[in-house]
C-alpha positions, 0 to 999 in steps of 0.5 A: 196459138201463142206460146212462151219459152221457160225462164230459169228462176234459180234461188240462191240457195241452189247454188250454195247447195251446188257448192256444198254438195260438190265439195262434200259429195261429188267431188270429181263426179261430173256424171249427169244427176236428177233435180226436182224443178217446179212452177206454180201458178199465181192466179189473176191478181198476178200478171206474170212476165215469163213463164218461170221454171225454179230450182232452190234448195229443195231441188236437190231432195226427192219428190214429195207430195205436197200436203197444203199451200200453193199447187206447185208442178214438179218436173225430175230434170237432169244437170252436169256439174263440169269438173273443168271450164273446158268440159262445160265448153265441149258441149255442142249447145245446139246439138244438146238441145236437139239430143233433147227434143228426140226424148219427148217421143220415146216414152208412153206418157210424154215428159212435156218438161225435158229439162237439163242444165249444163254447169261449171261452178268456179268455186275459188271465185264463187262464179257459176256458168250454166246453160238452161236446156228446155226443148219446145217443139215448133208447131204449126196449122193448129185450128183452134175451133173454140176457146172459152172460159172454163165453166167446170162442173162439180164433177169436173172440179172434184175430179181434179181436186182429187187428182192434185190431193191424192194422185200428185204423182199423175202430174209429175213430170207430165202436167196433166192428165185425161178424163172422161166424163169427168173421170180420171183415165189412163193416158194410154187408155185415151192414146189408143181409143178410137172415140177421143172425142169423149175425153178431154186433156187437163193441163196445169200451165205454166203461165197465167196470160194470153199465151200458153207454156211450154208443156202445152206445146211439147204436148200438142207436138206428141198428139200431133206425131201420134195422128191426134186429129180432134182434141179438147183441152182444159188448160188451168190457169188459176191460182189453187191452194190445195186447202180451198175450194177450187174456183177457175175464173181465168182457165181457157177450154180449147177445141182444137183441130190437129187434122193438118197441124205439123212438128215442124222440121228442116231440110235435113229432117230435124225438128225445128225448136222454139226459141232455141236462141233463148236457151242456147244463151249463156248465164254467168253469175257472180255471186261474191257481191250476194255473199258475206265475205267472212263467209266466202273465206270459210267456205274457200278455207273449207274449199282447200281442205276438201279438195284433198279427200277428193283423191288423196286423204278420203278418210279426212275427218274435216269435223274433227279438226274444226272442232278441235280446240287447240290452246297455245302457251306462248305466242313467239315464233313458234306460236304465231307459225303453228296458229296459221298452220292450225287455220290452214287445216280449217281449225276453228278455235285458237287460244294464246296465253303469253306475258310478252309484248312485241319487241323490234326483233320479233316480226321478222321471225314472229310471223304474226307481227308487224313493226307497228306492233312493236312501237311504243313499248309493243303491244301484248303478243297474246291479244295481238296474235289473236286479233291478227288470226281473225284479220287472216281468217275472220271466221275464227274463234281467236283470244289471246289472254296476257298471264303469267304463268306460275313457274317452279322457282320463281318466287311469289311475295305476299303481294302477288300471291292473290294475281298469282293464284287467279291466273292459275285458276284461269289457266286451269279453266283455260285447259279444261275447255280445250282439247289439244294444249301446245307448249311453246314457251320461252323455258323450261319452268313455264311448260311445267304447269301445263303439263300438270294440267294437261295430265289431269284433264286427260288433254292432247299435249304437244311440246315443241322445243328449238335449239340452234340448228336443232328442233325436238318435238313431244307428244305427252303420253295419255293421263295417268288417270286414263290409262290402260296398259292393254290399250295404250301399251307402255305410257309415253313420257312427257317433257318432264320424265327424263329429269331427275331434277325439278324445273327451277328459275332459268331465267337468272344470270342469262347473258344476252346471247341466253336473253334473245332468239339465237336459232337458225331463222327457218328451224322454227318453220320446220318444227311448227310444221311437223308438230302440227301434222303430229296434232292432225294425224293424232286427232285421226287416231282412234286412241288420240292422247293415248296412241301407243308407240315404240321404238320400232319404226315398223310398229307405230300406229299410222292414219291416213296422214302418217305415222305417230311417233313419240319423239321428233328430233330434227337436225339442220346441219345434217338435214337430218329427222330421227324418231325416238321413244320414251316410257313414262317415269313414275317419279316424273315431277309434272305427270306422275300420279303422286303430283297429281294428287298432291295437287288435287288434294290442295292446288293453291297450298301445293302450287305456293310450295313448289313456286316458293320451295325449289326442292319441294317437286323432287321431294313430292314426287319421290325423286329425292328418296329414290336417289338417296336409295341408291348407292354412290348417290351424289347430288353434285354430279345431277346433269339437267337432261334439257339441252334446248336453248327453248325460244320464243 
């Protein structure tokens, strides 16, 4: 008798599923796990060149009985995905194969496909190392007394049909069963019977040519060691469908004499294994060429974040991060760096709003641009930033819009009213569509309208500002409409809550040093880092934008990523970062209920008054009235709060 070895047929889906499970489920667990392998026979129309054992995306699922289609023989095999290449190579291949071979004879019904696969997955390079082990015992001395094509009776076919449709579990791991007078019987009954000539074995082979598959070789080895002398085996080599009548044309009936047969052993009493050189070979596959490069980049980004979950941050919610849509007002020094931080965290949706163009001085500080972008008058910042982000991370949904933000004190004329109102409507829609808003623009008044909208639509809103050697980060309090003091404590201040004067046109009468970026170059990296981490921590908080704060650091809400302060003020000159806390202002010109109601009542009329009437916001918010009611009020003594030269 001639036998053939198994050849693994591993689908691409198997490797991608393994990679996903390694990252999200197994992590540092490199213990043995189980897989479902399978084989099927193709029948005489397809001459098989090898006996294939198949692994695919379904190998990670539990064994299930088939309802229809071609008969598949499933086998539970073990696998180990090593954490390191060193651990993988520590396995002695020959000794490992021999240890698997010894398991065959320990079960009351042998698992004749005792397969095992050892793997090291280099998920940074998408290279997989593996060895596929299937011990096959070398046997000799078998006498084939008779070999003929099966001429099955109707009872034989009925029993076969019943087993493959109603009792498939019989064939799982051991693709054979025993019949007596064409009726199924238990294997142990056969093994202990004194009248074995009354029994026949029906074996579903894995190869449809003259040679026989590995499972039959191991089954005969088992019978030889259990002193079986004569055996009749019906070897099914025909294609079988669960939905069609059984038609056997190339299947064999073998009458075998095992009296003098042996399971071969070496001089040191170890089993001799068939085709061992085949199973000891290492196979290395590089899947980068079979996969979309953009998809590989996305998986690599996810890998870096997932690795945090393995040891350091098991509660990190990657789906929350991925699904958070971020809107950045400002695509300059802060906008560029914060955007890069966000994609490093796995954020997949970023939109820029900016009205500027890239100048010659920008690329050295604004990390998404280069010299070519500043030539010929400069490219628009917002659109260019989005393009550059997608070049860095193609799986990103990035957009950029060149828009003028409506700003208090920036007058509009009859000629510009329509465009201004259209911009306002578009910005309103953008804020609605996003989850987190960053205020990064170069003037105080340009932050007013986004602050109003973030309050209206209950969005996370972070304002970041830079001075010469200091920075300030403020997370705005929850919308006045959503505020519940029992849950949120005291409502937190927004960027404008500490002002008693409405923002106005700060762009007029600027000297050269006020027009340009005058700040220590590394400051923006610090501010962008702190603000990004604050957002990631905030979206892991139960109350998100409504998370309370305190002037007592020990009472601050904390997630697995850290505390959630209200104000963060950093100073480079003394390398110090301090945390502050501020309560919302009832008469705030941006986030108060009075202002929100005025805007909702008639958005266009309200905006035009704000833009063209410098004192309107103070009047509408009630600040003017409050000040007049205070004794000793002198409007000439009002001091503007903002001490930051907010830069882009």
